[in-house]
FIKOLZA-1660 file (N, C-alpha, C; in steps of 0.1 Angstrom, whole numbers, plus 5000, padded with zeros to 4 digits):
% residues 116
   i   px   py   pz ch aa at
   1 2081 6295 6007  A  X  N
   1 2079 6295 6022  A  X CA
   1 2069 6304 6027  A  X  C
   2 2065 6314 6019  A  X  N
   2 2056 6324 6023  A  X CA
   2 2042 6318 6026  A  X  C
   3 2038 6307 6019  A  X  N
   3 2025 6301 6021  A  X CA
   3 2025 6293 6034  A  X  C
   4 2036 6289 6040  A  X  N
   4 2037 6281 6051  A  X CA
   4 2035 6289 6064  A  X  C
   5 2028 6284 6074  A  X  N
   5 2026 6291 6087  A  X CA
   5 2039 6290 6095  A  X  C
   6 2040 6299 6105  A  X  N
   6 2052 6299 6114  A  X CA
   6 2052 6286 6121  A  X  C
   7 2064 6281 6123  A  X  N
   7 2066 6268 6130  A  X CA
   7 2068 6257 6120  A  X  C
   8 2065 6259 6107  A  X  N
   8 2067 6249 6097  A  X CA
   8 2082 6246 6096  A  X  C
   9 2084 6234 6091  A  X  N
   9 2098 6229 6089  A  X CA
   9 2101 6226 6075  A  X  C
  10 2113 6229 6071  A  X  N
  10 2118 6225 6058  A  X CA
  10 2129 6215 6060  A  X  C
  11 2127 6203 6054  A  X  N
  11 2138 6192 6055  A  X CA
  11 2143 6191 6041  A  X  C
  12 2156 6191 6040  A  X  N
  12 2163 6192 6027  A  X CA
  12 2175 6183 6026  A  X  C
  13 2176 6175 6016  A  X  N
  13 2189 6168 6013  A  X CA
  13 2193 6172 5999  A  X  C
  14 2206 6172 5997  A  X  N
  14 2211 6176 5984  A  X CA
  14 2225 6169 5981  A  X  C
  15 2227 6165 5969  A  X  N
  15 2239 6159 5964  A  X CA
  15 2250 6169 5963  A  X  C
  16 2262 6165 5967  A  X  N
  16 2274 6174 5966  A  X CA
  16 2286 6167 5961  A  X  C
  17 2296 6174 5956  A  X  N
  17 2309 6168 5953  A  X CA
  17 2319 6174 5962  A  X  C
  18 2315 6180 5973  A  X  N
  18 2324 6185 5984  A  X CA
  18 2331 6173 5991  A  X  C
  19 2324 6162 5993  A  X  N
  19 2328 6152 6002  A  X CA
  19 2336 6141 5995  A  X  C
  20 2331 6135 5985  A  X  N
  20 2338 6124 5978  A  X CA
  20 2336 6126 5963  A  X  C
  21 2343 6136 5957  A  X  N
  21 2340 6140 5943  A  X CA
  21 2341 6129 5933  A  X  C
  22 2351 6120 5934  A  X  N
  22 2353 6109 5924  A  X CA
  22 2341 6100 5924  A  X  C
  23 2336 6096 5936  A  X  N
  23 2324 6087 5936  A  X CA
  23 2312 6094 5931  A  X  C
  24 2309 6106 5935  A  X  N
  24 2296 6112 5930  A  X CA
  24 2297 6116 5915  A  X  C
  25 2308 6119 5910  A  X  N
  25 2309 6122 5896  A  X CA
  25 2307 6109 5888  A  X  C
  26 2310 6097 5893  A  X  N
  26 2307 6085 5886  A  X CA
  26 2292 6082 5886  A  X  C
  27 2286 6085 5897  A  X  N
  27 2271 6084 5898  A  X CA
  27 2265 6094 5888  A  X  C
  28 2270 6106 5888  A  X  N
  28 2265 6117 5879  A  X CA
  28 2266 6112 5864  A  X  C
  29 2277 6106 5861  A  X  N
  29 2278 6101 5847  A  X CA
  29 2268 6090 5844  A  X  C
  30 2266 6081 5854  A  X  N
  30 2256 6071 5852  A  X CA
  30 2242 6077 5849  A  X  C
  31 2238 6086 5857  A  X  N
  31 2225 6093 5855  A  X CA
  31 2225 6100 5842  A  X  C
  32 2235 6108 5839  A  X  N
  32 2236 6115 5826  A  X CA
  32 2234 6106 5814  A  X  C
  33 2241 6095 5815  A  X  N
  33 2240 6085 5803  A  X CA
  33 2226 6080 5802  A  X  C
  34 2218 6080 5813  A  X  N
  34 2204 6076 5813  A  X CA
  34 2195 6087 5810  A  X  C
  35 2200 6099 5807  A  X  N
  35 2191 6110 5803  A  X CA
  35 2187 6119 5814  A  X  C
  36 2192 6117 5826  A  X  N
  36 2189 6125 5837  A  X CA
  36 2200 6135 5840  A  X  C
  37 2197 6147 5846  A  X  N
  37 2207 6156 5850  A  X CA
  37 2204 6161 5864  A  X  C
  38 2214 6164 5871  A  X  N
  38 2212 6170 5885  A  X CA
  38 2224 6179 5888  A  X  C
  39 2222 6188 5897  A  X  N
  39 2232 6198 5901  A  X CA
  39 2238 6193 5914  A  X  C
  40 2251 6194 5915  A  X  N
  40 2258 6191 5927  A  X CA
  40 2261 6205 5933  A  X  C
  41 2258 6206 5946  A  X  N
  41 2260 6219 5953  A  X CA
  41 2269 6218 5965  A  X  C
  42 2276 6228 5968  A  X  N
  42 2285 6229 5979  A  X CA
  42 2276 6230 5992  A  X  C
  43 2283 6228 6004  A  X  N
  43 2276 6230 6016  A  X CA
  43 2270 6244 6017  A  X  C
  44 2278 6254 6014  A  X  N
  44 2274 6268 6015  A  X CA
  44 2261 6270 6006  A  X  C
  45 2262 6265 5994  A  X  N
  45 2250 6266 5985  A  X CA
  45 2237 6259 5990  A  X  C
  46 2239 6248 5997  A  X  N
  46 2228 6241 6003  A  X CA
  46 2222 6249 6015  A  X  C
  47 2231 6254 6023  A  X  N
  47 2228 6262 6034  A  X CA
  47 2220 6274 6030  A  X  C
  48 2223 6280 6019  A  X  N
  48 2216 6292 6014  A  X CA
  48 2201 6289 6011  A  X  C
  49 2197 6277 6008  A  X  N
  49 2183 6274 6006  A  X CA
  49 2175 6277 6019  A  X  C
  50 2182 6276 6031  A  X  N
  50 2176 6279 6044  A  X CA
  50 2177 6293 6047  A  X  C
  51 2190 6298 6047  A  X  N
  51 2192 6312 6052  A  X CA
  51 2187 6322 6043  A  X  C
  52 2187 6320 6030  A  X  N
  52 2181 6330 6021  A  X CA
  52 2166 6331 6022  A  X  C
  53 2160 6322 6029  A  X  N
  53 2145 6322 6030  A  X CA
  53 2141 6325 6045  A  X  C
  54 2151 6330 6053  A  X  N
  54 2148 6335 6066  A  X CA
  54 2145 6323 6076  A  X  C
  55 2150 6311 6073  A  X  N
  55 2147 6300 6082  A  X CA
  55 2158 6298 6092  A  X  C
  56 2154 6293 6104  A  X  N
  56 2163 6291 6115  A  X CA
  56 2168 6276 6114  A  X  C
  57 2181 6274 6111  A  X  N
  57 2186 6260 6110  A  X CA
  57 2186 6253 6124  A  X  C
  58 2182 6241 6124  A  X  N
  58 2182 6232 6136  A  X CA
  58 2197 6227 6137  A  X  C
  59 2201 6224 6149  A  X  N
  59 2214 6217 6151  A  X CA
  59 2213 6203 6145  A  X  C
  60 2223 6199 6139  A  X  N
  60 2237 6204 6138  A  X CA
  60 2239 6212 6125  A  X  C
  61 2228 6217 6119  A  X  N
  61 2230 6225 6107  A  X CA
  61 2230 6217 6094  A  X  C
  62 2236 6222 6084  A  X  N
  62 2238 6214 6071  A  X CA
  62 2251 6206 6073  A  X  C
  63 2249 6193 6073  A  X  N
  63 2260 6183 6075  A  X CA
  63 2258 6171 6066  A  X  C
  64 2268 6163 6064  A  X  N
  64 2266 6150 6057  A  X CA
  64 2254 6143 6064  A  X  C
  65 2245 6137 6056  A  X  N
  65 2233 6132 6062  A  X CA
  65 2235 6122 6073  A  X  C
  66 2245 6114 6073  A  X  N
  66 2246 6103 6083  A  X CA
  66 2251 6109 6096  A  X  C
  67 2255 6122 6096  A  X  N
  67 2258 6129 6109  A  X CA
  67 2247 6137 6115  A  X  C
  68 2235 6137 6108  A  X  N
  68 2225 6146 6113  A  X CA
  68 2219 6142 6127  A  X  C
  69 2218 6129 6129  A  X  N
  69 2213 6125 6142  A  X CA
  69 2222 6113 6147  A  X  C
  70 2224 6113 6160  A  X  N
  70 2234 6102 6165  A  X CA
  70 2227 6089 6168  A  X  C
  71 2213 6089 6169  A  X  N
  71 2207 6077 6173  A  X CA
  71 2208 6067 6161  A  X  C
  72 2209 6054 6164  A  X  N
  72 2210 6044 6153  A  X CA
  72 2196 6044 6146  A  X  C
  73 2197 6042 6133  A  X  N
  73 2185 6042 6124  A  X CA
  73 2180 6027 6124  A  X  C
  74 2167 6026 6121  A  X  N
  74 2162 6012 6120  A  X CA
  74 2168 6005 6108  A  X  C
  75 2171 5993 6108  A  X  N
  75 2177 5985 6098  A  X CA
  75 2166 5980 6088  A  X  C
  76 2167 5982 6075  A  X  N
  76 2157 5977 6066  A  X CA
  76 2157 5962 6065  A  X  C
  77 2146 5956 6062  A  X  N
  77 2145 5942 6060  A  X CA
  77 2153 5939 6047  A  X  C
  78 2160 5928 6048  A  X  N
  78 2169 5924 6036  A  X CA
  78 2161 5914 6028  A  X  C
  79 2159 5917 6015  A  X  N
  79 2154 5907 6006  A  X CA
  79 2163 5896 6003  A  X  C
  80 2159 5885 5997  A  X  N
  80 2168 5874 5995  A  X CA
  80 2177 5877 5984  A  X  C
  81 2188 5870 5983  A  X  N
  81 2199 5872 5973  A  X CA
  81 2194 5872 5959  A  X  C
  82 2184 5864 5956  A  X  N
  82 2179 5863 5942  A  X CA
  82 2172 5876 5938  A  X  C
  83 2166 5882 5947  A  X  N
  83 2160 5895 5944  A  X CA
  83 2170 5906 5941  A  X  C
  84 2181 5906 5949  A  X  N
  84 2191 5916 5948  A  X CA
  84 2200 5914 5936  A  X  C
  85 2202 5902 5932  A  X  N
  85 2212 5899 5921  A  X CA
  85 2211 5907 5909  A  X  C
  86 2199 5909 5903  A  X  N
  86 2198 5917 5890  A  X CA
  86 2199 5932 5892  A  X  C
  87 2198 5937 5904  A  X  N
  87 2198 5951 5907  A  X CA
  87 2212 5957 5905  A  X  C
  88 2213 5970 5900  A  X  N
  88 2226 5976 5899  A  X CA
  88 2229 5982 5913  A  X  C
  89 2241 5987 5915  A  X  N
  89 2245 5992 5928  A  X CA
  89 2237 6003 5933  A  X  C
  90 2232 6012 5924  A  X  N
  90 2224 6023 5929  A  X CA
  90 2211 6018 5934  A  X  C
  91 2205 6008 5927  A  X  N
  91 2192 6003 5932  A  X CA
  91 2193 5995 5945  A  X  C
  92 2205 5990 5948  A  X  N
  92 2207 5982 5960  A  X CA
  92 2209 5991 5973  A  X  C
  93 2212 6004 5971  A  X  N
  93 2214 6013 5982  A  X CA
  93 2203 6013 5992  A  X  C
  94 2191 6012 5987  A  X  N
  94 2179 6013 5997  A  X CA
  94 2179 6001 6007  A  X  C
  95 2187 5991 6004  A  X  N
  95 2187 5979 6013  A  X CA
  95 2200 5979 6022  A  X  C
  96 2208 5989 6021  A  X  N
  96 2220 5990 6030  A  X CA
  96 2216 5995 6043  A  X  C
  97 2224 5992 6053  A  X  N
  97 2221 5996 6067  A  X CA
  97 2228 6010 6069  A  X  C
  98 2221 6020 6071  A  X  N
  98 2226 6034 6072  A  X CA
  98 2236 6035 6083  A  X  C
  99 2235 6026 6093  A  X  N
  99 2244 6026 6105  A  X CA
  99 2258 6022 6101  A  X  C
 100 2260 6016 6090  A  X  N
 100 2273 6012 6085  A  X CA
 100 2280 6022 6076  A  X  C
 101 2273 6033 6073  A  X  N
 101 2278 6043 6064  A  X CA
 101 2290 6050 6071  A  X  C
 102 2300 6053 6063  A  X  N
 102 2312 6061 6067  A  X CA
 102 2312 6074 6059  A  X  C
 103 2321 6082 6063  A  X  N
 103 2323 6095 6056  A  X CA
 103 2327 6093 6041  A  X  C
 104 2334 6082 6038  A  X  N
 104 2338 6079 6025  A  X CA
 104 2326 6075 6016  A  X  C
 105 2315 6071 6022  A  X  N
 105 2303 6067 6014  A  X CA
 105 2293 6078 6011  A  X  C
 106 2295 6090 6017  A  X  N
 106 2284 6100 6016  A  X CA
 106 2288 6111 6006  A  X  C
 107 2278 6115 5999  A  X  N
 107 2279 6126 5990  A  X CA
 107 2266 6135 5991  A  X  C
 108 2260 6135 6003  A  X  N
 108 2247 6142 6004  A  X CA
 108 2247 6150 6017  A  X  C
 109 2244 6162 6016  A  X  N
 109 2242 6171 6028  A  X CA
 109 2227 6171 6031  A  X  C
 110 2224 6172 6044  A  X  N
 110 2210 6174 6049  A  X CA
 110 2209 6184 6059  A  X  C
 111 2197 6189 6061  A  X  N
 111 2195 6199 6071  A  X CA
 111 2180 6201 6073  A  X  C
 112 2176 6206 6085  A  X  N
 112 2163 6209 6089  A  X CA
 112 2162 6224 6094  A  X  C
 113 2152 6231 6090  A  X  N
 113 2151 6245 6095  A  X CA
 113 2136 6248 6098  A  X  C
 114 2134 6258 6106  A  X  N
 114 2120 6262 6110  A  X CA
 114 2118 6276 6105  A  X  C
 115 2105 6278 6102  A  X  N
 115 2101 6291 6099  A  X CA
 115 2096 6298 6111  A  X  C
 116 2101 6309 6115  A  X  N
 116 2097 6316 6127  A  X CA
 116 2084 6323 6126  A  X  C
% end
């Protein structure tokens, strides 16, 4: 953050097992079996990326990503069923309508902060 000028913003999203641990651990197993690893962090741990760097968190702070803004998001174009059929569930996520997401679907915190 030292290299960034005052007024710069940090936008961050991070996986967590705070919200729906069973679901995200299944995803974690899928990725691990594919040779990938990632770290699940608590809300407090994600918030520290901002606060430990002297950044001012924007409202509403670090929250499940679908709660960050209340305006409806644009709906992605839907490819035809033949295109979607061979994709696994993780690959299909990009075509879901974020406006239909519920708390039970989310395992990601997000936040935005400014450098003073």
